[in-house]
VMD Tcl script that builds the backbone (N, CA, C; Angstrom):
set m [mol new atoms 465]
animate dup $m
set s [atomselect $m all]
$s set {name element resname resid chain x y z} {
  {N N MET 1 A 48.697 -24.039 34.650}
  {CA C MET 1 A 48.373 -23.421 33.564}
  {C C MET 1 A 46.804 -22.890 33.929}
  {N N LYS 2 A 47.090 -21.502 33.963}
  {CA C LYS 2 A 46.247 -20.415 34.058}
  {C C LYS 2 A 45.345 -20.192 32.780}
  {N N VAL 3 A 43.924 -20.153 33.102}
  {CA C VAL 3 A 42.920 -20.180 31.932}
  {C C VAL 3 A 42.061 -18.505 32.179}
  {N N PHE 4 A 42.028 -17.941 31.199}
  {CA C PHE 4 A 41.546 -16.776 31.247}
  {C C PHE 4 A 39.810 -16.899 31.000}
  {N N THR 5 A 39.166 -16.151 31.694}
  {CA C THR 5 A 37.984 -16.138 32.055}
  {C C THR 5 A 37.693 -14.542 32.289}
  {N N THR 6 A 36.098 -14.435 31.997}
  {CA C THR 6 A 35.700 -13.074 32.515}
  {C C THR 6 A 34.255 -13.303 32.582}
  {N N ARG 7 A 33.462 -12.614 33.502}
  {CA C ARG 7 A 32.028 -12.926 33.606}
  {C C ARG 7 A 31.541 -12.329 32.740}
  {N N PHE 8 A 32.037 -11.596 32.028}
  {CA C PHE 8 A 31.138 -10.945 30.613}
  {C C PHE 8 A 31.113 -11.757 29.226}
  {N N SER 9 A 31.687 -12.780 29.337}
  {CA C SER 9 A 31.745 -13.742 28.028}
  {C C SER 9 A 30.698 -14.379 27.714}
  {N N PRO 10 A 29.554 -14.039 28.413}
  {CA C PRO 10 A 27.733 -14.481 27.684}
  {C C PRO 10 A 27.552 -13.633 26.637}
  {N N PHE 11 A 27.930 -12.242 27.092}
  {CA C PHE 11 A 27.657 -10.687 26.525}
  {C C PHE 11 A 28.504 -11.046 25.131}
  {N N ILE 12 A 29.494 -11.360 24.987}
  {CA C ILE 12 A 30.424 -11.369 24.018}
  {C C ILE 12 A 30.056 -12.475 23.350}
  {N N ALA 13 A 29.355 -13.784 23.530}
  {CA C ALA 13 A 29.041 -14.510 22.915}
  {C C ALA 13 A 27.792 -14.333 21.617}
  {N N VAL 14 A 27.128 -13.465 22.793}
  {CA C VAL 14 A 25.675 -13.005 22.294}
  {C C VAL 14 A 26.180 -12.229 21.135}
  {N N ALA 15 A 26.991 -11.291 21.106}
  {CA C ALA 15 A 27.007 -9.869 20.441}
  {C C ALA 15 A 27.447 -10.792 19.480}
  {N N ALA 16 A 28.327 -11.558 19.351}
  {CA C ALA 16 A 29.174 -12.181 18.206}
  {C C ALA 16 A 28.581 -12.700 17.335}
  {N N ILE 17 A 27.297 -13.765 17.699}
  {CA C ILE 17 A 26.489 -14.388 17.441}
  {C C ILE 17 A 25.240 -13.219 16.429}
  {N N ILE 18 A 25.173 -12.427 17.059}
  {CA C ILE 18 A 24.354 -11.033 16.117}
  {C C ILE 18 A 25.290 -10.784 15.188}
  {N N VAL 19 A 26.392 -9.954 15.242}
  {CA C VAL 19 A 27.322 -9.850 14.148}
  {C C VAL 19 A 27.253 -10.853 13.283}
  {N N LEU 20 A 27.300 -11.786 13.219}
  {CA C LEU 20 A 27.582 -12.639 12.403}
  {C C LEU 20 A 25.827 -13.292 11.712}
  {N N GLY 21 A 24.960 -13.112 12.430}
  {CA C GLY 21 A 23.764 -13.006 11.673}
  {C C GLY 21 A 24.209 -12.091 10.857}
  {N N PHE 22 A 23.797 -10.904 11.203}
  {CA C PHE 22 A 23.836 -9.549 10.076}
  {C C PHE 22 A 24.634 -9.552 9.374}
  {N N SER 23 A 25.821 -10.004 9.329}
  {CA C SER 23 A 26.779 -10.295 8.021}
  {C C SER 23 A 26.225 -11.195 6.797}
  {N N ASN 24 A 25.160 -12.116 7.074}
  {CA C ASN 24 A 24.797 -12.890 5.954}
  {C C ASN 24 A 23.229 -12.425 5.474}
  {N N CYS 25 A 23.395 -11.048 5.657}
  {CA C CYS 25 A 22.105 -10.507 4.838}
  {C C CYS 25 A 22.394 -9.743 3.686}
  {N N ASN 26 A 22.081 -10.322 2.810}
  {CA C ASN 26 A 22.095 -10.257 1.232}
  {C C ASN 26 A 21.273 -9.039 0.909}
  {N N LYS 27 A 20.518 -8.326 1.127}
  {CA C LYS 27 A 19.790 -7.391 0.920}
  {C C LYS 27 A 20.708 -5.675 0.641}
  {N N SER 28 A 20.789 -4.850 -0.086}
  {CA C SER 28 A 21.237 -3.444 0.057}
  {C C SER 28 A 20.110 -2.784 0.669}
  {N N GLU 29 A 21.158 -1.688 1.247}
  {CA C GLU 29 A 19.995 -0.921 1.658}
  {C C GLU 29 A 18.780 -0.295 0.965}
  {N N GLU 30 A 19.013 0.390 -0.253}
  {CA C GLU 30 A 18.034 0.779 -1.022}
  {C C GLU 30 A 17.086 -0.792 -1.734}
  {N N GLU 31 A 17.459 -1.923 -1.390}
  {CA C GLU 31 A 16.457 -2.725 -1.665}
  {C C GLU 31 A 15.546 -3.409 -0.473}
  {N N ILE 32 A 16.165 -2.683 0.832}
  {CA C ILE 32 A 15.445 -2.854 2.074}
  {C C ILE 32 A 14.287 -1.383 1.881}
  {N N ILE 33 A 14.540 -0.459 1.827}
  {CA C ILE 33 A 13.835 0.720 1.561}
  {C C ILE 33 A 12.994 0.335 0.960}
  {N N GLU 34 A 13.326 0.150 -0.881}
  {CA C GLU 34 A 11.918 -0.259 -1.683}
  {C C GLU 34 A 10.844 -1.493 -1.081}
  {N N ASP 35 A 11.449 -2.343 -0.343}
  {CA C ASP 35 A 10.532 -3.799 0.269}
  {C C ASP 35 A 9.368 -2.711 1.351}
  {N N ILE 36 A 9.727 -1.491 1.864}
  {CA C ILE 36 A 8.679 -1.078 2.856}
  {C C ILE 36 A 7.928 0.250 2.407}
  {N N THR 37 A 8.919 0.389 1.331}
  {CA C THR 37 A 8.396 1.855 0.401}
  {C C THR 37 A 6.552 1.860 -0.101}
  {N N PRO 38 A 5.609 2.850 0.100}
  {CA C PRO 38 A 4.133 2.549 0.232}
  {C C PRO 38 A 4.310 2.749 -1.456}
  {N N VAL 39 A 3.523 2.107 -2.399}
  {CA C VAL 39 A 3.673 1.656 -3.806}
  {C C VAL 39 A 2.120 2.114 -4.407}
  {N N MET 40 A 1.545 2.679 -5.202}
  {CA C MET 40 A 0.160 2.286 -5.896}
  {C C MET 40 A 0.321 2.415 -7.349}
  {N N SER 41 A -0.005 1.470 -8.031}
  {CA C SER 41 A -0.227 1.725 -9.887}
  {C C SER 41 A -1.143 1.031 -10.134}
  {N N ALA 42 A -1.667 1.405 -11.333}
  {CA C ALA 42 A -2.867 0.851 -12.369}
  {C C ALA 42 A -2.453 1.300 -13.630}
  {N N LYS 43 A -3.311 0.955 -14.355}
  {CA C LYS 43 A -3.589 1.168 -16.033}
  {C C LYS 43 A -4.872 2.135 -15.968}
  {N N ILE 44 A -5.058 3.747 -16.183}
  {CA C ILE 44 A -5.968 4.542 -16.084}
  {C C ILE 44 A -6.549 4.542 -17.865}
  {N N GLY 45 A -7.395 4.031 -18.230}
  {CA C GLY 45 A -7.652 4.513 -19.371}
  {C C GLY 45 A -6.726 3.813 -20.727}
  {N N GLY 46 A -5.650 2.659 -20.082}
  {CA C GLY 46 A -5.051 1.823 -20.779}
  {C C GLY 46 A -3.446 2.511 -20.287}
  {N N LYS 47 A -3.094 3.743 -20.011}
  {CA C LYS 47 A -2.082 4.543 -19.883}
  {C C LYS 47 A -1.440 4.066 -18.312}
  {N N SER 48 A -0.270 3.493 -17.891}
  {CA C SER 48 A 0.243 3.753 -16.975}
  {C C SER 48 A 0.645 4.245 -16.160}
  {N N TRP 49 A 0.241 4.427 -14.613}
  {CA C TRP 49 A 0.321 5.178 -13.806}
  {C C TRP 49 A 1.226 4.706 -12.217}
  {N N THR 50 A 1.751 5.484 -11.862}
  {CA C THR 50 A 2.463 4.944 -10.613}
  {C C THR 50 A 3.185 5.757 -9.437}
  {N N THR 51 A 2.755 5.637 -8.299}
  {CA C THR 51 A 2.713 6.927 -7.502}
  {C C THR 51 A 3.506 6.079 -5.989}
  {N N LYS 52 A 4.783 6.798 -5.545}
  {CA C LYS 52 A 5.331 6.419 -4.322}
  {C C LYS 52 A 4.587 7.471 -3.160}
  {N N ILE 53 A 3.723 8.001 -3.525}
  {CA C ILE 53 A 2.909 8.929 -2.497}
  {C C ILE 53 A 1.471 8.478 -2.305}
  {N N ALA 54 A 1.495 7.471 -1.265}
  {CA C ALA 54 A 0.355 6.668 -1.059}
  {C C ALA 54 A 0.105 6.323 0.787}
  {N N ALA 55 A -1.227 6.786 0.827}
  {CA C ALA 55 A -1.668 6.528 2.850}
  {C C ALA 55 A -2.678 6.016 2.694}
  {N N GLY 56 A -2.809 5.372 3.833}
  {CA C GLY 56 A -4.102 4.578 4.175}
  {C C GLY 56 A -4.893 5.270 5.639}
  {N N VAL 57 A -6.429 5.767 5.746}
  {CA C VAL 57 A -6.281 5.883 7.280}
  {C C VAL 57 A -7.502 4.731 7.298}
  {N N ASN 58 A -7.007 4.333 8.715}
  {CA C ASN 58 A -7.744 3.193 9.555}
  {C C ASN 58 A -8.409 4.132 10.593}
  {N N SER 59 A -9.815 3.765 10.589}
  {CA C SER 59 A -10.771 4.398 11.672}
  {C C SER 59 A -11.621 3.293 11.811}
  {N N THR 60 A -12.500 2.937 11.709}
  {CA C THR 60 A -13.351 2.189 11.640}
  {C C THR 60 A -13.729 1.355 9.812}
  {N N ILE 61 A -12.926 2.493 9.110}
  {CA C ILE 61 A -12.750 1.975 7.883}
  {C C ILE 61 A -11.114 1.957 6.941}
  {N N TYR 62 A -11.223 1.258 5.824}
  {CA C TYR 62 A -9.774 1.797 5.174}
  {C C TYR 62 A -9.868 3.072 4.068}
  {N N VAL 63 A -9.600 4.006 4.198}
  {CA C VAL 63 A -9.588 4.768 3.058}
  {C C VAL 63 A -7.981 4.985 2.120}
  {N N ILE 64 A -7.901 3.913 1.189}
  {CA C ILE 64 A -6.138 4.375 0.656}
  {C C ILE 64 A -6.723 5.050 -0.503}
  {N N THR 65 A -5.737 5.924 -0.292}
  {CA C THR 65 A -4.939 7.173 -1.626}
  {C C THR 65 A -3.818 7.127 -2.018}
  {N N GLY 66 A -3.501 7.554 -3.221}
  {CA C GLY 66 A -2.759 7.496 -3.840}
  {C C GLY 66 A -2.639 8.781 -4.722}
  {N N THR 67 A -1.408 9.999 -4.942}
  {CA C THR 67 A -1.528 10.681 -5.910}
  {C C THR 67 A -0.132 10.920 -6.604}
  {N N GLU 68 A -0.443 11.407 -7.436}
  {CA C GLU 68 A 0.301 11.417 -8.571}
  {C C GLU 68 A 0.353 12.616 -9.138}
  {N N ASP 69 A 1.365 13.948 -9.185}
  {CA C ASP 69 A 0.932 15.296 -9.713}
  {C C ASP 69 A -0.424 15.491 -9.256}
  {N N LYS 70 A -1.394 15.815 -9.876}
  {CA C LYS 70 A -2.762 16.057 -10.052}
  {C C LYS 70 A -3.683 15.176 -9.856}
  {N N GLU 71 A -3.245 13.789 -10.208}
  {CA C GLU 71 A -4.381 12.639 -9.937}
  {C C GLU 71 A -4.217 11.988 -8.784}
  {N N ALA 72 A -5.654 11.404 -8.563}
  {CA C ALA 72 A -5.648 10.754 -7.252}
  {C C ALA 72 A -6.321 9.469 -7.704}
  {N N ILE 73 A -5.892 8.529 -6.772}
  {CA C ILE 73 A -6.883 7.219 -6.855}
  {C C ILE 73 A -7.241 6.958 -5.701}
  {N N ILE 74 A -8.720 6.835 -5.156}
  {CA C ILE 74 A -9.260 6.630 -3.746}
  {C C ILE 74 A -9.768 5.510 -3.839}
  {N N LEU 75 A -9.579 4.417 -2.789}
  {CA C LEU 75 A -10.361 3.124 -2.409}
  {C C LEU 75 A -10.765 3.088 -0.717}
  {N N THR 76 A -12.047 3.313 -0.886}
  {CA C THR 76 A -12.849 3.047 0.206}
  {C C THR 76 A -13.416 1.459 0.732}
  {N N ILE 77 A -12.864 0.788 1.708}
  {CA C ILE 77 A -13.763 -0.578 2.115}
  {C C ILE 77 A -13.830 -0.525 3.916}
  {N N PRO 78 A -15.111 -0.780 4.159}
  {CA C PRO 78 A -15.759 -0.685 5.479}
  {C C PRO 78 A -14.939 -1.544 6.625}
  {N N THR 79 A -14.135 -2.337 6.335}
  {CA C THR 79 A -13.372 -3.237 7.087}
  {C C THR 79 A -12.227 -3.122 7.389}
  {N N LYS 80 A -11.291 -4.518 7.940}
  {CA C LYS 80 A -10.342 -4.452 8.389}
  {C C LYS 80 A -9.691 -5.538 7.784}
  {N N THR 81 A -10.670 -6.668 7.422}
  {CA C THR 81 A -10.531 -8.020 7.021}
  {C C THR 81 A -9.996 -8.358 5.720}
  {N N VAL 82 A -8.776 -9.229 5.464}
  {CA C VAL 82 A -8.488 -9.323 3.945}
  {C C VAL 82 A -9.629 -10.453 3.357}
  {N N GLY 83 A -9.920 -9.950 2.172}
  {CA C GLY 83 A -10.570 -10.583 1.392}
  {C C GLY 83 A -10.881 -9.718 0.322}
  {N N ASP 84 A -12.112 -9.818 -0.326}
  {CA C ASP 84 A -12.271 -9.419 -1.854}
  {C C ASP 84 A -14.095 -8.423 -1.649}
  {N N TYR 85 A -13.687 -7.299 -2.042}
  {CA C TYR 85 A -14.774 -6.583 -1.829}
  {C C TYR 85 A -15.348 -5.495 -3.315}
  {N N THR 86 A -16.802 -5.910 -3.612}
  {CA C THR 86 A -17.154 -5.893 -4.882}
  {C C THR 86 A -17.472 -4.052 -4.653}
  {N N ILE 87 A -17.456 -3.285 -5.549}
  {CA C ILE 87 A -17.647 -1.903 -5.495}
  {C C ILE 87 A -19.159 -1.816 -5.900}
  {N N ASP 88 A -19.686 -1.255 -4.704}
  {CA C ASP 88 A -21.007 -1.107 -4.508}
  {C C ASP 88 A -21.596 0.772 -4.381}
  {N N GLY 89 A -20.833 1.280 -4.236}
  {CA C GLY 89 A -20.956 2.878 -4.118}
  {C C GLY 89 A -21.897 3.076 -2.955}
  {N N LEU 90 A -21.842 2.273 -1.868}
  {CA C LEU 90 A -22.401 2.674 -0.578}
  {C C LEU 90 A -21.134 2.115 0.618}
  {N N ASN 91 A -21.167 0.998 0.353}
  {CA C ASN 91 A -19.689 0.435 1.538}
  {C C ASN 91 A -18.274 0.434 0.794}
  {N N ASN 92 A -18.236 -0.127 -0.007}
  {CA C ASN 92 A -17.193 -0.277 -1.033}
  {C C ASN 92 A -17.261 0.709 -2.355}
  {N N MET 93 A -15.998 1.526 -1.744}
  {CA C MET 93 A -16.294 2.547 -3.045}
  {C C MET 93 A -14.465 2.887 -3.500}
  {N N ALA 94 A -14.529 3.412 -5.041}
  {CA C ALA 94 A -13.315 3.758 -5.650}
  {C C ALA 94 A -13.775 5.081 -6.392}
  {N N SER 95 A -12.563 5.893 -6.389}
  {CA C SER 95 A -12.774 7.128 -7.177}
  {C C SER 95 A -11.290 7.443 -8.005}
  {N N TYR 96 A -11.420 8.207 -9.052}
  {CA C TYR 96 A -10.720 8.485 -9.939}
  {C C TYR 96 A -10.662 10.131 -10.176}
  {N N VAL 97 A -9.592 10.891 -9.453}
  {CA C VAL 97 A -9.436 11.953 -10.013}
  {C C VAL 97 A -8.622 12.906 -10.551}
  {N N GLN 98 A -9.014 13.315 -11.991}
  {CA C GLN 98 A -8.026 13.456 -13.011}
  {C C GLN 98 A -7.370 14.841 -12.445}
  {N N ASN 99 A -7.637 15.784 -11.735}
  {CA C ASN 99 A -7.410 16.773 -11.291}
  {C C ASN 99 A -7.557 17.503 -10.103}
  {N N ILE 100 A -6.961 17.297 -8.773}
  {CA C ILE 100 A -7.736 17.521 -7.803}
  {C C ILE 100 A -8.038 19.010 -7.392}
  {N N ASP 101 A -7.603 19.825 -8.524}
  {CA C ASP 101 A -7.789 21.030 -8.194}
  {C C ASP 101 A -9.394 21.066 -8.888}
  {N N SER 102 A -9.961 20.434 -9.403}
  {CA C SER 102 A -11.634 20.614 -9.716}
  {C C SER 102 A -12.263 19.484 -9.619}
  {N N ILE 103 A -13.588 19.467 -8.776}
  {CA C ILE 103 A -14.211 18.492 -8.651}
  {C C ILE 103 A -14.722 17.787 -9.980}
  {N N SER 104 A -15.366 18.609 -10.725}
  {CA C SER 104 A -15.893 18.118 -12.232}
  {C C SER 104 A -14.905 17.011 -12.779}
  {N N ASP 105 A -14.029 17.086 -12.420}
  {CA C ASP 105 A -13.006 15.841 -13.202}
  {C C ASP 105 A -12.585 14.473 -12.221}
  {N N ALA 106 A -13.616 14.452 -10.751}
  {CA C ALA 106 A -13.727 13.012 -10.513}
  {C C ALA 106 A -14.409 12.214 -11.137}
  {N N TYR 107 A -13.889 11.143 -11.026}
  {CA C TYR 107 A -14.767 9.725 -11.725}
  {C C TYR 107 A -15.579 9.133 -10.451}
  {N N VAL 108 A -16.731 8.767 -10.304}
  {CA C VAL 108 A -17.047 7.498 -9.434}
  {C C VAL 108 A -16.961 6.267 -9.416}
  {N N ALA 109 A -16.753 5.464 -8.917}
  {CA C ALA 109 A -16.729 3.632 -9.868}
  {C C ALA 109 A -18.174 3.747 -9.613}
  {N N TYR 110 A -18.648 2.835 -10.400}
  {CA C TYR 110 A -20.010 2.301 -10.644}
  {C C TYR 110 A -20.082 0.893 -10.571}
  {N N SER 111 A -18.519 0.076 -10.584}
  {CA C SER 111 A -18.351 -1.266 -10.814}
  {C C SER 111 A -17.288 -1.704 -10.365}
  {N N GLY 112 A -16.923 -2.867 -10.193}
  {CA C GLY 112 A -15.049 -3.024 -9.963}
  {C C GLY 112 A -14.983 -3.735 -8.459}
  {N N GLU 113 A -13.807 -4.103 -8.029}
  {CA C GLU 113 A -13.460 -4.972 -6.831}
  {C C GLU 113 A -12.245 -4.416 -6.358}
  {N N ILE 114 A -12.250 -4.467 -5.238}
  {CA C ILE 114 A -10.857 -4.258 -4.454}
  {C C ILE 114 A -10.744 -5.321 -3.881}
  {N N LYS 115 A -9.426 -5.925 -3.583}
  {CA C LYS 115 A -9.058 -6.795 -2.700}
  {C C LYS 115 A -7.986 -6.672 -1.928}
  {N N LEU 116 A -8.330 -7.182 -0.400}
  {CA C LEU 116 A -7.554 -6.924 0.504}
  {C C LEU 116 A -6.767 -7.839 0.605}
  {N N GLU 117 A -5.555 -7.818 0.327}
  {CA C GLU 117 A -4.748 -9.230 0.339}
  {C C GLU 117 A -3.846 -9.694 1.561}
  {N N SER 118 A -3.351 -8.484 2.153}
  {CA C SER 118 A -2.505 -8.902 3.534}
  {C C SER 118 A -2.554 -7.465 4.140}
  {N N LEU 119 A -2.697 -7.935 5.729}
  {CA C LEU 119 A -2.305 -6.805 6.368}
  {C C LEU 119 A -0.997 -7.024 7.450}
  {N N ASN 120 A -0.434 -6.271 7.098}
  {CA C ASN 120 A 0.750 -6.136 8.230}
  {C C ASN 120 A 0.727 -5.553 9.669}
  {N N THR 121 A 0.264 -6.444 10.989}
  {CA C THR 121 A -0.256 -5.619 11.800}
  {C C THR 121 A 1.280 -4.770 12.569}
  {N N ILE 122 A 2.386 -5.363 12.062}
  {CA C ILE 122 A 3.291 -4.777 12.976}
  {C C ILE 122 A 3.914 -3.469 12.348}
  {N N ARG 123 A 3.781 -3.351 10.804}
  {CA C ARG 123 A 4.168 -2.255 10.271}
  {C C ARG 123 A 2.876 -1.239 10.008}
  {N N THR 124 A 1.851 -1.730 10.595}
  {CA C THR 124 A 0.612 -1.094 9.976}
  {C C THR 124 A 0.272 -0.831 8.681}
  {N N GLN 125 A 0.746 -1.775 7.804}
  {CA C GLN 125 A 0.670 -1.508 6.402}
  {C C GLN 125 A -0.524 -2.807 5.511}
  {N N VAL 126 A -1.047 -2.148 4.639}
  {CA C VAL 126 A -2.054 -3.194 3.775}
  {C C VAL 126 A -1.115 -3.324 2.407}
  {N N ASN 127 A -1.928 -4.211 1.690}
  {CA C ASN 127 A -1.492 -4.442 0.275}
  {C C ASN 127 A -2.789 -5.232 -0.325}
  {N N GLY 128 A -2.886 -4.813 -1.767}
  {CA C GLY 128 A -3.903 -5.524 -2.560}
  {C C GLY 128 A -3.907 -4.856 -3.507}
  {N N THR 129 A -5.124 -5.527 -4.310}
  {CA C THR 129 A -5.220 -5.124 -5.879}
  {C C THR 129 A -6.451 -4.618 -5.902}
  {N N PHE 130 A -6.939 -3.832 -7.111}
  {CA C PHE 130 A -8.111 -3.076 -7.306}
  {C C PHE 130 A -8.269 -3.181 -8.797}
  {N N ASN 131 A -9.704 -2.912 -9.349}
  {CA C ASN 131 A -9.621 -2.674 -10.694}
  {C C ASN 131 A -11.424 -1.698 -10.611}
  {N N PHE 132 A -11.614 -1.011 -11.575}
  {CA C PHE 132 A -13.263 -0.497 -11.416}
  {C C PHE 132 A -13.330 0.371 -12.712}
  {N N LYS 133 A -14.949 0.691 -13.100}
  {CA C LYS 133 A -14.911 1.542 -14.409}
  {C C LYS 133 A -15.640 2.566 -13.411}
  {N N ALA 134 A -15.404 3.676 -13.445}
  {CA C ALA 134 A -16.110 4.815 -13.171}
  {C C ALA 134 A -16.530 5.706 -14.132}
  {N N VAL 135 A -17.145 6.851 -13.524}
  {CA C VAL 135 A -18.081 7.971 -14.376}
  {C C VAL 135 A -17.761 9.025 -14.188}
  {N N ASN 136 A -17.923 9.976 -14.632}
  {CA C ASN 136 A -18.085 11.656 -14.164}
  {C C ASN 136 A -19.321 12.493 -14.149}
  {N N ALA 137 A -19.346 13.549 -14.072}
  {CA C ALA 137 A -20.771 14.136 -14.367}
  {C C ALA 137 A -21.140 14.450 -15.855}
  {N N ASN 138 A -20.217 14.409 -16.098}
  {CA C ASN 138 A -20.378 14.394 -18.120}
  {C C ASN 138 A -20.833 13.430 -18.528}
  {N N LEU 139 A -20.782 12.336 -17.819}
  {CA C LEU 139 A -21.076 10.871 -18.001}
  {C C LEU 139 A -19.768 10.302 -18.637}
  {N N ASP 140 A -18.763 10.586 -19.163}
  {CA C ASP 140 A -17.950 10.402 -19.721}
  {C C ASP 140 A -17.013 8.933 -18.646}
  {N N THR 141 A -16.787 8.277 -18.956}
  {CA C THR 141 A -16.308 6.518 -18.548}
  {C C THR 141 A -15.134 6.522 -18.939}
  {N N ILE 142 A -14.347 6.006 -17.606}
  {CA C ILE 142 A -12.779 5.747 -17.170}
  {C C ILE 142 A -12.804 3.982 -16.805}
  {N N SER 143 A -11.537 3.536 -17.617}
  {CA C SER 143 A -11.391 2.265 -16.727}
  {C C SER 143 A -9.886 1.884 -16.143}
  {N N ILE 144 A -10.370 1.800 -14.893}
  {CA C ILE 144 A -9.029 1.788 -14.073}
  {C C ILE 144 A -8.751 0.202 -13.670}
  {N N THR 145 A -7.612 -0.572 -14.717}
  {CA C THR 145 A -7.109 -1.987 -14.735}
  {C C THR 145 A -6.264 -2.300 -13.786}
  {N N GLY 146 A -5.979 -3.441 -13.435}
  {CA C GLY 146 A -4.276 -3.628 -12.939}
  {C C GLY 146 A -3.697 -3.011 -11.814}
  {N N GLY 147 A -5.065 -2.591 -11.035}
  {CA C GLY 147 A -4.337 -1.477 -9.855}
  {C C GLY 147 A -4.143 -2.343 -8.646}
  {N N THR 148 A -2.745 -1.952 -7.938}
  {CA C THR 148 A -1.962 -2.683 -6.866}
  {C C THR 148 A -1.572 -1.838 -6.121}
  {N N PHE 149 A -1.563 -1.805 -4.662}
  {CA C PHE 149 A -1.059 -1.041 -3.872}
  {C C PHE 149 A -0.360 -1.859 -2.515}
  {N N LYS 150 A 0.690 -1.703 -2.423}
  {CA C LYS 150 A 1.738 -2.228 -1.508}
  {C C LYS 150 A 2.438 -1.327 -0.266}
  {N N ASN 151 A 2.601 -1.385 0.545}
  {CA C ASN 151 A 2.862 -1.298 2.023}
  {C C ASN 151 A 2.395 -0.056 2.291}
  {N N ILE 152 A 0.914 0.310 2.183}
  {CA C ILE 152 A 0.505 1.552 2.147}
  {C C ILE 152 A 0.175 1.551 4.058}
  {N N PRO 153 A 0.799 2.583 4.503}
  {CA C PRO 153 A 0.471 3.008 5.851}
  {C C PRO 153 A -0.725 3.029 6.232}
  {N N THR 154 A -1.233 2.447 7.636}
  {CA C THR 154 A -2.480 3.115 8.012}
  {C C THR 154 A -2.165 3.283 9.577}
  {N N LYS 155 A -3.026 3.823 9.998}
  {CA C LYS 155 A -3.120 4.404 11.581}
  {C C LYS 155 A -4.465 4.170 11.907}
}
mol reanalyze $m
mol bondsrecalc $m
mol representation Tube
mol addrep $m
């Protein structure tokens, strides 16, 4: 009796294992995309605010910015380390801009906290939470609460 053999059989076996492994993935394409989409959200003066237009800059500091229409939230911390950072206006800063076309609509944080909860060094993404109280040039104040940022890409 003749046995069929081929010198490529290890490659066929590996390919079959890979195919079987991927066939067990339960996430849809939309769920996978959602898992890596950058998102920033908060309550601004009690109103919900969410954006999927968010990015971070990574030089010697993290600058994390989310924009929606003409509004923007900007967070700055001088480190790339997971931890809690009290907003002090010098090293750890936050601001809310109601209308990016007008500097007079900028609110600068005078108290609050930014928590850098995780860093994904492979995807170069950061995740965390924030909240702060801010004041503008007219001495109007605003509270930003329940803030989160997820999958913010940094370079």
